[in-house]
N, C-alpha and C positions, 0 to 999 in steps of 0.2 A: 532420492532426489526427485525422481519423476512423480512420485506420489505427492510431494510437497508442492511442486508447481501446479499439478492437477488440482489439488485442494484449494490452493490460493486462487486459481482461475475460477473454480466453481464458487467460491465464497464471494468473489467480486464480479461475477459475470454480468450483473445488471449496472455496473458503474463504468460508464464509458470514458471517464476522465482518467483512467489508470492504464499503465502498461506493466505487465508482468513478464519478466524475461530471465534467462539464465545465459551466462557467458561461457558455459561448458565446464565450469569449475565446481560443480555440485553446489553452488549457491544460487538462490532464487532472489531476484531484485524486483523492487516495486518503484515506479515513478508516477507522480500525479501531474497531469498536464493542466495548469491553471488557465491556459488559453482556451480550453474546451468548456470551462465553467461559464455558464451563460445567465444564471439567475443571480440578482443582487450584485453587490460590489464584488470584485474579484477576490479581495482578501477575505471578506466574510464567507462567501460561498466556498472558497477553497478550504477554509478551516472546517466548514461543515462536511465537505466531501472527505477530508482526511479523517474526521471523527467517525464518519460512517464506515470508512475503510477499516479503521482500527477495531471498531466494534464487530464487524463481520469477521475479521481475522481472529479476534478473541473468541467468537462463537465457535470457530473451527480449530480452537487450541493452537493458534499461531500468533505471532507477534512480530514487531520490527526490532532490529538491533538499535540500541541507543536510547530508547525511551523518549524523554522530551527532547533530546538532541536530534533523535531520528525524526520527530515531528517537524522541528525546525528545518532539517534537511529537506524533507518533502516540501515544505512551504517555500523553500528556495529553489525548487524545481529540480533538485538532484535525486539520485536513487538511493534507496536503503535496502538492506537485506531482510528478507522474511525468514524467520526461524520458527521451529516448533516451540511451544511453551514448555517450560520445564515443570514437571509435576511437583 
């Protein structure tokens, strides 16, 4: 688990609109803060930020739980779990 949270933080280190955390249950969670998005309309820019987050996670062989439902969860300002991609 420590490796997963470290990798997630490294992958997303340049994106200030995210929070990566664990609740002590060996699960790593991600939240996007749309209030920190400052360019363009909130909806459009938040979508771009989420796509950038997903791209960086995929580059590091990670993904979010739920697929499209997970993206909707992030757009709603709630957290999703980060997991390793299955080979």
